[in-house]
Structures are given as structure tokens and as C-alpha cells.
C-alpha positions as CSV (number, residue, x, y, z in Angstrom):
1,M,163.0,184.4,106.5
2,K,164.8,187.7,105.8
3,R,162.1,188.7,103.4
4,V,159.4,188.1,105.9
5,T,161.3,190.2,108.5
6,A,161.9,193.1,106.1
7,L,158.2,193.1,105.1
8,A,157.1,193.2,108.7
9,L,159.5,196.1,109.4
10,A,158.2,198.0,106.4
11,L,154.6,197.6,107.4
12,T,155.5,198.8,110.9
13,L,157.2,201.9,109.6
14,M,154.3,202.6,107.2
15,G,152.0,202.5,110.1
16,V,154.1,204.9,112.2
17,F,154.9,207.6,109.7
18,P,151.3,208.2,108.6
19,A,150.2,208.5,112.1
20,A,152.9,211.0,112.9
21,Q,152.1,213.0,109.8
22,A,148.4,213.0,110.7
23,Q,149.2,214.1,114.1
24,Q,151.5,216.9,112.8
25,G,148.8,218.0,110.4
26,T,146.3,218.1,113.1
27,T,148.7,220.0,115.3
28,A,149.5,222.5,112.5
29,T,145.9,223.1,111.9
30,K,145.3,223.6,115.5
31,S,148.3,225.9,115.7
32,T,147.0,228.0,112.8
33,R,143.7,228.1,114.4
34,K,145.3,229.1,117.7
35,K,147.2,231.9,115.9
36,T,144.1,233.0,114.7
37,A,142.7,232.7,118.1
38,P,142.7,235.5,120.3
39,S,145.5,233.9,122.5
40,T,147.9,230.9,122.2
41,S,150.0,229.4,124.9
42,N,153.7,228.8,123.8
43,A,154.3,226.6,126.7
44,A,151.6,224.2,125.7
45,I,153.0,224.0,122.2
46,A,156.4,223.4,123.5
47,A,155.1,220.7,125.7
48,Q,153.3,219.0,122.9
49,L,156.4,219.2,120.7
50,S,158.4,217.8,123.5
51,E,155.9,214.9,123.8
52,L,155.9,214.4,120.1
53,K,159.7,214.3,120.0
54,Q,159.7,211.9,122.9
55,A,157.2,209.8,121.0
56,L,159.3,209.9,117.9
57,D,162.4,209.1,119.9
58,A,160.6,206.2,121.4
59,Q,159.4,205.0,118.0
60,Q,162.9,205.3,116.6
61,Q,164.2,203.4,119.6
62,Q,161.6,200.8,118.9
63,I,162.6,200.7,115.2
64,K,166.2,200.4,116.2
65,Q,165.4,197.6,118.5
66,L,163.3,195.9,115.8
67,S,166.2,196.4,113.4
68,D,168.6,195.0,115.9
69,Q,166.2,192.1,116.5
70,L,165.9,191.6,112.7
71,Q,169.7,191.7,112.4
72,S,170.0,189.4,115.4
73,R,167.4,187.1,113.8
74,D,169.3,187.2,110.5
75,Q,172.4,186.3,112.3
76,Q,170.6,183.6,114.1
77,I,169.1,182.4,110.9
78,Q,172.4,182.5,109.2
79,Q,174.0,180.7,112.2
80,L,171.1,178.2,112.1
81,Q,171.7,177.8,108.4
82,Q,175.4,177.3,109.0
83,N,174.6,174.9,111.8
84,L,172.1,173.2,109.5
85,Q,174.7,172.9,106.8
86,Q,177.2,171.7,109.3
87,S,174.6,169.4,110.7
88,Q,173.7,168.1,107.3
89,S,177.4,167.7,106.5
90,A,178.0,166.1,109.8
91,A,174.9,163.9,109.2
92,S,176.1,163.0,105.8
93,Q,179.5,162.2,107.2
94,A,177.9,160.4,110.0
95,E,175.7,158.5,107.6
96,S,178.8,157.7,105.5
97,K,180.6,156.7,108.6
98,A,177.6,154.8,109.7
99,D,177.4,153.1,106.4
100,A,181.1,152.3,106.5
101,A,180.7,151.3,110.1
102,A,177.7,149.1,109.2
103,S,179.7,147.6,106.4
104,Q,182.7,147.1,108.6
105,S,180.4,145.7,111.3
106,A,178.9,143.3,108.7
107,K,182.3,142.3,107.7
108,Q,183.2,142.0,111.3
109,D,180.1,140.0,111.9
110,E,180.9,137.8,108.9
111,A,184.5,137.4,110.2
112,V,183.1,136.7,113.6
113,N,180.7,134.2,112.2
114,A,183.4,132.6,110.0
115,L,185.7,132.5,113.0
116,Q,183.0,131.0,115.1
117,S,182.3,128.5,112.3
118,D,186.0,127.7,112.0
119,V,186.2,127.3,115.7
120,K,183.2,125.0,115.5
121,D,184.7,123.1,112.6
122,L,188.0,122.8,114.4
123,K,186.2,121.5,117.5
124,Q,184.2,119.0,115.3
125,N,187.4,118.1,113.3
126,S,189.2,117.6,116.6
127,T,186.3,115.4,117.8
128,N,186.2,113.5,114.5
129,T,190.0,113.2,114.5
130,A,189.9,111.8,118.0
131,V,187.1,109.4,117.0
132,A,188.9,108.5,113.8
133,L,192.1,108.0,115.7
134,Q,190.3,105.7,118.1
135,E,188.7,103.8,115.2
136,T,192.1,103.6,113.5
137,Q,193.7,102.3,116.6
138,T,190.9,99.8,117.0
139,N,191.1,98.8,113.4
140,V,194.9,98.6,113.5
141,K,194.6,96.4,116.6
142,K,191.9,94.4,114.9
143,E,194.0,94.0,111.7
144,V,197.0,93.0,113.7
145,E,195.2,90.6,115.9
146,S,192.6,89.3,113.4
147,P,193.3,90.6,109.9
148,T,190.7,90.1,107.2
149,A,193.3,90.6,104.5
150,I,197.1,90.8,104.0
151,H,198.6,94.0,102.6
152,Y,201.8,93.5,100.6
153,K,203.4,96.1,98.4
154,G,200.1,97.8,97.6
155,I,198.3,94.6,97.1
156,T,195.4,93.4,99.3
157,I,195.5,89.6,99.6
158,T,192.5,87.9,101.0
159,P,192.6,84.2,101.8
160,G,189.4,82.0,101.6
161,G,188.1,78.5,101.3
162,F,186.6,75.9,103.6
163,V,187.4,72.6,105.2
164,A,184.9,69.9,104.3
165,A,184.1,66.6,105.9
166,E,181.6,64.8,103.6
167,T,179.9,61.6,102.8
168,V,177.9,60.1,99.9
169,T,175.7,57.0,100.0
170,R,174.5,55.5,96.8
171,Q,171.8,52.8,96.4
172,R,173.6,51.6,93.3
173,A,177.4,52.0,93.3
174,A,179.1,54.3,90.8
175,A,182.6,53.5,92.0
176,A,183.0,57.2,92.6
177,D,184.0,59.7,95.2
178,I,182.0,62.8,96.2
179,N,181.3,63.7,92.6
180,T,178.9,61.6,90.6
181,P,179.6,60.4,87.0
182,F,176.0,60.9,85.9
183,T,176.4,58.9,82.7
184,G,177.9,56.0,84.7
185,I,174.8,55.2,86.7
186,P,174.7,51.5,86.2
187,Y,172.1,49.6,84.2
188,T,170.8,46.4,85.8
189,A,173.3,44.2,83.9
190,N,176.2,45.9,85.6
191,A,177.2,44.2,88.8
192,L,177.5,47.6,90.5
193,S,173.7,48.0,90.2
194,R,173.4,45.1,92.8
195,V,175.6,46.7,95.4
196,G,175.5,50.1,97.1
197,E,178.4,52.2,98.3
198,T,179.2,54.7,101.0
199,N,182.3,57.0,100.6
200,L,183.7,59.4,103.1
201,T,186.0,62.1,102.0
202,A,187.5,65.5,102.7
203,R,188.7,66.0,99.1
204,Q,186.3,68.8,98.3
205,S,188.0,71.1,100.9
206,R,189.1,74.2,99.1
207,L,191.6,77.0,99.3
208,S,191.5,80.3,97.6
209,L,193.6,83.5,97.4
210,L,192.4,86.8,96.1
211,G,194.8,89.6,95.2
212,E,193.6,93.2,94.5
213,S,195.3,96.4,93.7
214,K,194.8,99.7,91.7
215,I,196.8,101.7,89.3
216,G,195.0,105.0,89.1
217,D,191.4,104.2,88.2
218,T,192.3,100.7,86.9
219,K,191.6,97.8,89.2
220,L,193.9,94.7,89.0
221,T,192.6,91.3,90.3
222,G,194.3,87.9,90.6
223,Y,192.4,84.9,91.9
224,W,193.5,81.3,92.6
225,E,191.3,78.4,93.8
226,A,192.1,74.8,94.4
227,D,190.8,71.6,95.9
228,W,191.9,67.9,96.3
229,L,189.7,66.3,93.7
230,G,192.7,65.6,91.4
231,T,194.5,62.3,91.2
232,G,198.1,61.4,90.8
233,V,199.8,58.3,89.5
234,T,199.7,56.6,92.9
235,S,196.5,58.2,94.3
236,N,194.4,55.6,96.2
237,N,192.2,55.3,99.2
238,R,193.8,52.5,101.0
239,Q,195.6,53.7,104.1
240,S,196.7,57.3,103.7
241,N,195.1,58.6,100.6
242,S,197.3,60.5,98.2
243,Y,195.0,62.7,96.2
244,V,196.6,65.7,94.8
245,M,195.7,69.4,94.8
246,R,194.2,70.5,91.5
247,Q,193.7,73.8,89.7
248,R,190.1,74.8,89.8
249,V,190.2,78.5,88.9
250,I,193.2,80.8,88.3
251,F,193.0,84.0,86.4
252,G,194.0,87.7,86.3
253,Q,191.8,90.6,85.4
254,M,192.2,94.3,84.5
255,A,189.0,96.4,85.0
256,F,188.8,100.0,83.8
257,K,186.7,102.8,85.2
258,S,184.7,102.9,81.9
259,G,183.2,99.4,82.7
260,L,185.6,97.6,80.3
261,S,187.3,94.5,81.7
262,V,189.8,92.0,80.3
263,T,190.2,88.6,82.0
264,A,192.5,85.7,81.2
265,G,193.2,82.3,82.7
266,Q,191.3,79.3,83.8
267,M,187.8,80.3,84.9
268,W,184.2,79.3,84.7
269,S,182.9,79.4,81.2
270,L,181.1,82.5,80.0
271,L,178.1,80.2,79.5
272,T,177.7,79.8,83.2
273,E,175.1,81.9,85.0
274,N,176.3,85.0,86.8
275,K,174.6,86.7,89.8
276,K,174.7,90.1,88.2
277,G,176.3,91.4,85.0
278,I,179.2,89.4,83.7
279,A,182.0,89.2,86.2
280,P,184.3,86.4,87.5
281,R,183.6,85.1,91.0
282,T,179.9,85.9,90.6
283,E,179.0,82.6,89.1
284,L,175.9,80.8,90.5
285,P,176.4,77.0,90.5
286,P,173.8,74.9,92.2
287,L,174.0,74.7,96.0
288,T,174.6,70.9,95.9
289,I,177.2,69.0,97.9
290,D,177.8,66.9,94.8
291,S,180.8,68.5,93.1
292,Q,179.4,67.5,89.7
293,Y,176.5,69.7,90.7
294,N,173.2,68.7,89.0
295,V,172.1,67.2,85.7
296,G,171.2,70.1,83.3
297,F,173.6,72.6,84.7
298,T,175.6,74.6,82.0
299,W,179.2,74.9,82.9
300,A,182.9,74.3,82.3
301,R,186.0,75.4,84.0
302,Q,188.7,76.0,81.3
303,Y,191.0,78.5,79.8
304,G,189.4,81.6,78.7
305,F,190.3,85.1,77.3
306,R,187.3,87.3,78.0
307,V,186.5,90.9,77.2
308,V,183.4,92.4,78.9
309,Q,181.8,95.9,78.6
310,D,179.4,96.8,81.4
311,F,177.0,99.7,80.6
312,G,176.1,101.2,84.0
313,G,175.2,98.0,85.8
314,K,172.0,97.5,83.7
315,F,173.4,95.8,80.7
316,A,176.7,93.9,80.0
317,L,178.1,92.3,76.9
318,G,180.9,89.8,76.9
319,V,182.9,87.7,74.4
320,S,185.4,85.0,75.1
321,V,187.6,82.5,73.5
322,E,187.8,79.3,75.5
323,G,189.7,76.0,75.5
324,P,188.2,73.5,73.0
325,Q,187.6,69.8,73.7
326,A,185.7,67.1,71.8
327,T,183.9,64.2,73.5
328,V,183.0,61.2,71.4
329,G,180.1,58.8,71.8
330,G,178.7,55.8,70.0
331,R,180.3,52.5,68.7
332,G,180.8,50.2,65.8
333,F,183.3,52.5,64.0
334,S,185.2,51.2,61.0
335,S,188.4,49.5,62.2
336,L,191.1,47.0,61.5
337,A,192.3,44.8,64.4
338,T,194.9,42.2,64.7
339,S,194.9,39.6,67.6
340,T,197.3,36.8,68.5
341,A,196.2,34.0,70.8
342,G,193.0,35.8,71.6
343,I,194.8,39.0,72.6
344,T,194.3,42.0,70.4
345,T,197.7,43.5,69.7
346,N,196.8,46.4,67.3
347,T,193.7,48.2,66.3
348,A,193.6,50.9,63.6
349,G,190.7,53.1,62.7
350,N,190.1,55.3,59.7
351,T,190.1,58.5,61.8
352,I,191.8,60.3,64.7
353,L,190.3,63.1,66.8
354,N,192.0,63.3,70.2
355,A,195.6,62.5,71.0
356,I,196.5,60.7,74.2
357,G,198.4,63.0,76.5
358,A,202.2,62.8,76.2
359,G,204.0,61.3,79.1
360,G,207.3,62.3,80.6
361,G,209.0,65.6,81.3
362,L,206.6,68.2,82.6
363,Y,203.7,66.7,80.8
364,N,201.1,64.1,81.7
365,Y,201.7,60.6,83.0
366,T,198.8,59.4,80.9
367,D,195.6,61.1,79.7
368,T,193.5,58.5,78.0
369,S,190.7,61.0,77.3
370,G,193.2,62.8,75.1
371,Y,193.8,66.3,74.1
372,T,191.6,67.6,71.3
373,T,193.1,68.5,68.0
374,N,190.4,71.1,67.2
375,K,191.8,73.8,65.0
376,A,190.4,76.7,66.9
377,P,189.1,77.6,70.4
378,D,185.4,77.8,71.2
379,F,183.9,81.3,70.7
380,I,181.2,82.4,73.1
381,V,179.2,85.6,73.3
382,K,176.8,86.6,76.1
383,A,174.5,89.5,76.9
384,A,173.3,90.1,80.5
385,I,170.5,92.3,81.5
386,D,169.6,93.6,85.0
387,P,166.5,95.7,84.7
388,G,165.8,95.9,88.4
389,W,163.7,92.8,88.8
390,G,165.5,89.6,88.0
391,H,168.6,88.7,86.0
392,Y,168.5,87.6,82.4
393,E,171.2,86.2,80.1
394,I,171.3,85.1,76.5
395,F,174.3,83.5,74.9
396,G,175.7,81.5,72.0
397,V,178.7,79.2,71.4
398,A,180.5,78.2,68.2
399,S,182.9,75.2,68.1
400,L,185.1,74.2,65.2
401,F,185.9,70.4,65.2
402,R,188.6,68.8,63.2
403,N,189.8,65.2,62.6
404,R,192.2,63.4,60.3
405,I,190.7,60.8,58.0
406,Y,192.6,57.7,56.5
407,P,190.4,56.4,53.7
408,C,192.8,53.5,53.0
409,A,193.3,52.4,56.7
410,V,190.5,49.8,56.8
411,A,191.4,47.6,53.8
412,G,192.3,44.0,53.4
413,T,191.2,40.5,52.1
414,N,190.7,37.0,53.5
415,A,191.6,35.3,50.2
416,T,195.0,34.3,51.5
417,D,193.9,32.9,54.9
418,T,195.3,29.5,55.9
419,V,191.8,28.7,56.8
420,V,190.0,29.6,53.6
421,P,186.5,30.9,54.0
422,T,183.7,29.6,51.9
423,T,183.5,32.9,49.9
424,P,186.6,35.1,49.8
425,T,185.9,38.7,50.5
426,A,187.9,41.9,50.3
427,I,187.6,45.6,51.3
428,N,189.5,47.8,48.8
429,C,190.9,51.2,49.4
430,P,188.6,53.6,47.6
431,L,191.5,55.5,46.2
432,T,193.7,52.7,44.9
433,A,191.0,50.0,44.4
434,T,193.3,47.5,46.1
435,P,192.9,45.7,49.5
436,V,196.0,47.2,50.9
437,S,195.9,49.1,54.2
438,S,197.9,52.3,54.2
439,A,197.9,56.0,55.1
440,F,197.6,56.9,51.4
441,G,195.3,59.9,50.8
442,A,194.9,61.0,54.4
443,F,193.4,64.4,54.8
444,N,191.9,66.7,57.5
445,D,188.2,67.3,57.8
446,S,186.5,70.1,59.7
447,R,183.0,70.6,61.1
448,T,181.3,73.5,62.7
449,G,179.0,73.1,65.7
450,G,177.4,75.4,68.2
451,G,174.3,76.3,70.1
452,A,172.4,79.0,72.0
453,G,170.9,79.2,75.4
454,I,169.4,81.3,78.2
455,N,169.8,81.8,81.9
456,F,167.5,83.8,84.1
457,R,166.7,84.2,87.8
458,L,163.6,85.8,89.3
459,P,163.1,87.0,92.9
460,I,159.7,85.5,93.9
461,Y,159.2,86.5,97.5
462,A,160.9,89.1,99.7
463,K,164.3,88.7,98.1
464,K,164.5,85.3,99.8
465,L,162.9,82.9,97.4
466,E,164.2,82.7,93.8
467,F,163.3,80.8,90.7
468,A,166.1,80.1,88.3
469,F,166.2,78.4,84.9
470,Q,169.0,77.7,82.4
471,G,169.2,75.8,79.2
472,L,171.4,75.2,76.2
473,A,170.7,73.4,72.9
474,G,172.7,72.8,69.7
475,D,175.0,70.5,67.8
476,G,178.3,69.4,69.3
477,V,177.8,71.2,72.7
478,G,177.1,68.1,74.9
479,R,180.2,68.6,77.0
480,Y,178.8,71.9,78.4
481,G,176.1,70.0,80.3
482,S,176.9,68.6,83.7
483,A,176.2,65.0,82.6
484,Q,178.8,65.2,79.8
485,L,176.8,63.7,76.9
486,P,179.0,63.4,73.8
487,D,179.6,66.1,71.2
488,L,179.9,63.8,68.2
489,T,180.2,60.4,66.7
490,F,181.8,59.1,63.5
491,R,180.2,58.0,60.2
492,P,181.4,54.9,58.3
493,D,183.9,57.0,56.3
494,G,185.4,58.5,59.4
495,T,183.9,62.0,59.1
496,E,182.4,63.6,62.2
497,A,178.7,63.5,62.9
498,L,177.8,66.2,65.5
499,I,175.2,65.0,68.0
500,R,172.3,67.3,68.7
501,T,171.9,67.8,72.4
502,A,169.8,69.9,74.8
503,H,169.8,70.3,78.5
504,G,168.0,72.4,81.1
505,L,167.9,73.0,84.8
506,A,165.1,74.6,86.8
507,G,165.3,75.4,90.5
508,L,163.9,77.1,93.6
509,E,166.3,78.5,96.2
510,Y,165.4,80.0,99.6
511,H,167.9,82.1,101.5
512,S,167.7,83.4,105.1
513,N,170.2,84.2,107.9
514,K,170.3,80.6,109.0
515,W,169.0,78.6,106.1
516,D,169.8,77.9,102.4
517,M,167.3,75.5,100.9
518,Y,167.1,74.3,97.3
519,A,165.1,72.1,95.0
520,Y,166.3,71.4,91.4
521,G,165.1,69.4,88.5
522,G,167.3,68.9,85.5
523,A,167.5,66.8,82.3
524,E,169.9,66.3,79.4
525,Y,169.1,64.8,76.0
526,A,171.2,63.5,73.1
527,A,169.6,62.7,69.7
528,R,170.3,59.7,67.5
529,A,173.2,59.9,65.1
530,A,173.4,56.4,63.8
531,Y,174.5,54.9,60.5
532,T,175.1,51.6,58.7
533,G,177.8,50.4,56.4
534,Y,180.8,50.4,58.8
535,N,183.7,48.2,57.7
536,S,185.6,46.1,60.1
537,I,188.5,43.6,59.6
538,T,189.7,41.3,62.3
539,V,192.8,39.3,61.7
540,T,193.3,36.5,64.2
541,K,196.6,34.7,64.3
542,T,197.2,31.4,66.1
543,P,200.8,30.6,66.6
544,A,202.3,27.1,65.9
545,I,202.1,24.6,68.7
546,T,204.5,21.7,69.2
547,F,203.5,18.9,71.6
548,V,204.0,15.2,72.4
549,P,201.0,13.2,71.6
550,N,199.7,11.2,74.5
551,G,198.9,7.6,73.5
552,S,198.6,8.5,69.9
553,T,200.6,7.5,66.8
554,N,202.3,9.8,64.3
555,A,199.5,8.9,61.9
556,T,197.1,11.0,64.0
557,C,199.4,14.0,64.1
558,P,198.8,16.6,61.5
559,V,202.6,17.2,61.1
560,P,204.5,14.4,62.6
561,A,208.1,15.1,63.7
562,A,211.1,12.7,63.8
563,N,211.5,13.0,67.5
564,G,208.0,11.9,68.2
565,T,206.6,15.4,68.7
566,C,203.6,16.8,66.9
567,L,203.4,20.2,65.3
568,I,200.2,22.2,64.8
569,P,201.1,24.9,62.2
570,A,200.3,28.6,62.7
571,T,197.1,29.8,61.1
572,T,195.7,33.2,60.1
573,S,192.0,33.9,59.9
574,T,190.4,37.1,58.7
575,S,186.9,38.2,59.5
576,I,185.5,40.9,57.3
577,K,182.2,42.8,57.8
578,T,181.1,45.4,55.3
579,N,177.7,46.4,56.6
580,G,178.2,47.1,60.3
581,I,175.9,49.2,62.4
582,G,177.3,52.1,64.5
583,G,177.2,55.7,65.5
584,Y,175.1,56.9,68.4
585,G,171.7,55.5,69.4
586,S,171.4,53.0,66.5
587,I,168.0,51.4,66.3
588,F,169.9,48.2,65.5
589,A,172.1,48.3,68.6
590,N,172.3,45.3,70.8
591,N,170.8,46.1,74.2
592,S,170.0,42.5,75.1
593,G,172.5,42.4,77.9
594,C,171.6,45.7,79.6
595,Q,169.1,44.2,82.1
596,T,170.6,40.8,82.6
597,E,173.5,40.5,85.0
598,G,176.6,38.8,83.6
599,I,179.8,37.5,85.2
600,P,182.6,39.9,85.7
601,S,185.4,39.9,83.2
602,N,189.1,40.9,82.9
603,S,191.7,40.3,80.4
604,L,193.7,37.9,82.5
605,G,190.7,35.6,83.2
606,Q,191.2,35.7,86.9
607,F,189.4,37.4,89.8
608,P,190.4,39.6,91.4
609,P,192.5,40.7,88.5
610,A,196.2,40.9,89.1
611,S,197.0,43.9,87.0
612,S,194.1,44.7,84.7
613,P,190.9,46.6,85.7
614,F,187.8,44.8,86.9
615,A,185.0,45.1,84.3
616,P,181.7,44.7,86.0
617,N,179.5,45.0,82.9
618,G,179.7,41.3,82.0
619,G,178.5,40.0,78.6
620,G,179.1,43.3,76.9
621,N,175.8,43.2,75.0
622,C,174.6,46.5,76.2
623,A,175.1,49.5,73.8
624,G,173.0,51.7,76.1
625,D,173.6,55.0,74.4
626,I,171.9,57.6,76.6
627,R,168.8,59.3,75.3
628,T,168.0,61.2,78.5
629,I,169.3,61.4,82.0
630,E,167.2,63.2,84.7
631,E,167.9,64.3,88.3
632,G,165.6,65.7,91.0
633,T,167.4,67.1,94.0
634,L,166.3,68.4,97.4
635,G,168.8,69.8,100.0
636,F,169.6,72.4,102.6
637,W,172.4,74.2,104.3
638,Y,172.1,75.2,108.0
639,K,174.4,77.9,109.2
640,F,175.3,77.3,112.8
641,Y,177.5,80.3,112.8
642,N,178.2,83.0,110.1
643,G,180.2,86.0,111.3
644,P,183.7,87.5,111.7
645,K,185.1,84.2,112.9
646,G,184.1,82.4,109.7
647,G,181.2,80.1,109.1
648,F,180.2,76.7,110.2
649,R,177.5,74.8,108.2
650,L,175.8,71.5,107.9
651,G,174.4,70.3,104.6
652,I,172.2,67.4,103.5
653,Q,171.3,66.6,99.9
654,Y,169.1,63.9,98.3
655,S,169.0,63.1,94.6
656,Y,166.9,60.8,92.5
657,F,168.2,59.7,89.1
658,E,166.8,58.1,86.0
659,K,168.8,57.2,82.9
660,F,167.2,56.0,79.6
661,G,169.0,54.5,76.7
662,W,168.1,54.6,73.1
663,S,166.2,51.5,72.0
664,G,167.8,48.8,69.9
665,N,166.6,45.5,68.5
666,N,170.0,43.8,67.9
667,N,169.4,44.1,64.1
668,K,166.6,41.6,64.2
669,P,163.8,42.7,61.8
670,G,160.3,42.7,63.2
671,V,161.6,42.7,66.8
672,A,160.7,45.7,68.9
673,G,163.7,47.5,70.2
674,F,164.6,47.5,73.9
675,S,165.3,50.7,75.8
676,P,167.4,50.2,78.9
677,R,166.7,52.1,82.1
678,A,168.7,52.8,85.3
679,V,167.6,54.3,88.6
680,D,169.6,55.4,91.5
681,N,169.1,57.2,94.9
682,M,171.9,59.1,96.5
683,I,172.3,61.0,99.8
684,W,175.1,63.4,100.7
685,T,176.1,65.0,104.0
686,S,178.6,67.8,104.5
687,I,180.1,69.6,107.5
688,R,182.1,72.7,106.5
689,Y,184.1,75.4,108.2
690,Y,184.6,78.5,106.1
691,I,187.6,80.6,106.5
692,P,186.6,84.1,107.5
């Protein structure tokens, strides 16, 4: 700007001075000319000079003014530049302050927003706290007035169970309570097949107690369940029945966050179907009122030590060791029996398997079924899969059986009988070659049995209708079926012969808010395991008899006495059989009496018996070893009420049974064997109140 102003001033001066010089030159020329003129006026010249001076003064004045203006402009420009710098500095400072202010404002906005959010959260928390407090007060009041569980030292205790009033009506009596002995359905020869029975009971009422707690991520569970289907020494149904409470289920469990669980105690067998995965208290028994459930159902409730690993709820693998037991079937085993006056006083066999329960102390009063002497528990492994549709299980069981064999137990001769047979015979001990019965050479013998099976359950319609199937087959696993077909029988030499069995159960179940309906069909099968060559010795002793002959002479008395009495000496008679039939399901078995009713019998020969059990089978000529037993069942439960006050239900069940025995021809060559058959119809009713 200064350069522009100086340039303008220079141009102005350049324009002024030439003009003045030109004017002076012109004036000088004129003056010269005037001097040369004849006359010149000094006054005119002075005037012109004066005007010129005035003009110069005026121009100088203008120049000064322009210079002053330029200086003033320079000052103004400088002032403007200073102002501009100050303005720029101020603007920069203002911008910095503005930025700082904006940042501070943003922070303040954030703080304000955060404060507002905190205030909002506080209000919400306050509202939630008030609501939670109200809910807590309500829950506390509810827990105090109607607790669903009991809290004790960090343990949640939940009671459960139901009260049951139930009836069972059977077309053919089984002499049983609410549970049915499936193998005991009577053949026609049995007097019970000609009469029906109706029993009314509350014995299936149940109590349970569940205890749960946690130690860190580990869950601890204890469970106890009992009913009144046990019997004591004096239990009866006469006036005020005295049935005792029994242990159904009682176990403890430790479950880790990783899915690993360890369970020990009495529980449902690992073979039993679970609803999902493998976990106690998720078992799925049939919905029947009959506490023996249904033919074909795989189960046991016994001691078990179980380890299960669950892999994310889709797959589970479990192993368990469970209490062993051996059930025996068949007949005709090698034996030595002694009887006096028609009463058998001693019977010895060549093998032992189960020991009758010890009496006294804290043990059993009697347990005629006996405790098994198996050398090891049953080993079971199961895998369960839940892929999202249905539930599937595959499992296997191994059982190790053991008995003690006495090869010299059944030995003897009839050569010394007082009543000599036509042809003396003898059975010698195979170790000593003498007919002397003894425990010489006794030894233990072991057999391994086992089987495999499957369980699966499929949702058919809208998660309300389900189809279920389960089955197990193998050698020596009959007791795991609900009908309890035998595990084994004995060969002539006393060794165990495992019976091949198979059972299965199929069913449809419908579930809704008010109804549970079910239809089941099940069957159990036991194969033949029969042999010949069993040895049996029966020694019959008749004591001496002294009597006074009536109207007879001493000459007619075998051993006359001096006082007129007569003595009949004691005698011993030995019956020996060396080719007996036996085992399970023998084709030579005698089934002739299975369909013909005989008279009742008891050891005292009187009816009703004074102290011995009534035996309604009559005749005894009915081997009737079971080949198959089948059951078809229909039933429902109607839930009148199911809510926080508990549950009230009505149930009705109908079952049809058929039992078929293995055919036998009574060892008559050329005669077709006879296969006995039994049929029964049964109806149950139940009214139950479930503890909430």
C-alpha cells in the first residue's frame, strides 16, 4: 500500500514540475521577446511572477497535503495492520478459547448427559428397588405362609410325594396287593385261577425329601424316597394293617460345572430310561398304577456308584457299578434228600448260589430269596444322545456269577436197605469212586453274563404325543425285566447255565394340561436251558412201631413180644435216579397238571392249615417254565387340579395278560408236548393328592 501511495505522489510531482518549467520557459521567451520589444511592463511581469509563486505555493501546499494524507494513510495502514494483527491474534486466541470452550462445553455436555443418565438410572434403580422390595416382601410373606422349600444352614430342602387311595381287581387272583407278580399269574390248574380278587390299599403312598446346596460351582444333592410297600414280620391286612415303610431311593450326588457328576446310593439302575441325558430323578417309568409297572420295562432300584460326563446337553456318557443278584429258574436239580415218616428232614444239593438272609441283630428276620454270592457287582455303561428331536440311549451290562460246587454231595447206595431192591444201585463220588456223600473236592465256579439294549423316545405330535421303545437282550439278565424271568439254572454237575432272555416295551403317551393317557405293549422271553442226567437220591426212613394186635395171635405178628405187643421194625428205603430231567424249559417236563385243577395241599393235611402256607397248585404236575409273558395296557390320569396348592388326580388302568409255558411231554416218547397258557384281566383305580 505504501508503494502504491509513493508511486502516485511521484507521478503527481512529475506532472507538476514539467508544467512549471514549460510555463517558465514560455515566460522567459516572452520576456526576452519583450526586452527586445520596444516596451515592457514591469508591473505585468511582477504580477505574473506573483501568480506563478502563488501557484507554486498552492501546489506545494497540495503536495504537503498529499504527503500528509499519505503519511496519515500509512499510519492508518500501519494501525490497520496492527489492528489486523491484534484481530488475528485475538481471533486466534478467541478460536483457541472457542475450541477450549467447545471442548469444555462437550465435556460439560457429557457430564450433563452422564449426570442425567445417572439421575435416570437412580430413578430406575429406585423404582426397581421399590418393586424388588415389594416382590421380596411378597415372596417372604409367601415363603412364610406357604413355603415351597425349607432353608436350613445353606441347604434348600424340598418335600414331595403323594397320598394314594387305590384299588385293583383281578379276574384271576394273584394273592397280591397293588403290584402284580407277573410270573405268578395262575395257570388253570391253580385254584386261584377260579376265583377273582379285589384289593384296596394306600400302601403306594409316597414321601420324598430333596436337599440341595452349592459349594462354589459344585452342586450337592441328596434325595430320599419311600413308600409302604414293604412288609415286616407281623405285617398283615386283617384289622389295622402293619405294612412298613421301605427304602425306594436314597442317594447323594456331587455335580461339577464341567458336566461331570458322581452319584452313590440306592437309585434306579443306569439301564432305566432317562428323560434327557443321564441324571437321577429324570427316569421315565411307565405311567401305570401297578407298582410293578409293565411287562417288558427295563429297571431295577439298587445300590449304584455312578460317574457321568455330560457334553453340553447333547451327549452324555455314564458308567456305574451296581448291586448284583442272581435269580434261579428251572427244576430237577441233583439232590440228596432224607425223609422220616413222610416228612423230609434234610435236602442237600451239589451247589449253592444264594445264602438265606441272616436273622437277628440288625439284619434280616428271614430272606428266603437269599443274598447273592456273586464275586463282583454288575458293570453298566450307557450313552445318551439328545440331538434336538427325540432322546436315544444305548447301553450294556456285564454280570459275573459265582457258585460253589460239591461234586461228592449227591452220592450213595441202596445196597444196604432193609427193603432190598431188585437191583442194587449206587452213585459214586467222581473224585473218590465211592458212594459216600461228603464235601470233598468242593470248589468255586464262575460264569460271565451280560447283554445290550436300547431306549428311545420320539415326539410325534406337537410335543404332546410321544412314542417310546426300550429293550434288553442277553444271557443272565432276566432280572432286569419287570416280569423277573430267571437269570440262570443248573446243569446236572451243579455248574451254572445262564438263560438267554429278551424283553421289550413299546408305548404311546399323550400329555396335556388336564390329561395323561398311555398305551403300552410289552413282552418278555426266556429260552430253554434244559439237560438230562441229573442224579437224585431219596432216603426214606420209617420208624419202628409197637402196637397191641386186635384179635390176632402172636403168630401173625412179625416180631412178637412177651407182653403181647407187636413190633414192626424200622426200615430204610433208598430211591436212586441217575437220568433225571431238569433245567429250564425241558421238553420232557411234566405239564399234565397245568390245566387240570387239583385239590389244595398243605404239609399238615388239614384245611385251613394251622401253621403252614396254603398251596393252591394241587397235584404239582405242572412245570410250567415260562417261555413268554405279554401285557397290553391302556390307562389315563385326569388332573382335576395342578397348581401351587399341589395336585389332585384320578387314574384308571386296564391290563390284559397272557403267559405261555414251554411245552413238555412228561418224558413220553412219541407224545406231543403240552404248552400251558394263562390269561388274566386286571383293572386299577387311583386317587392321588400330590404334595406341592
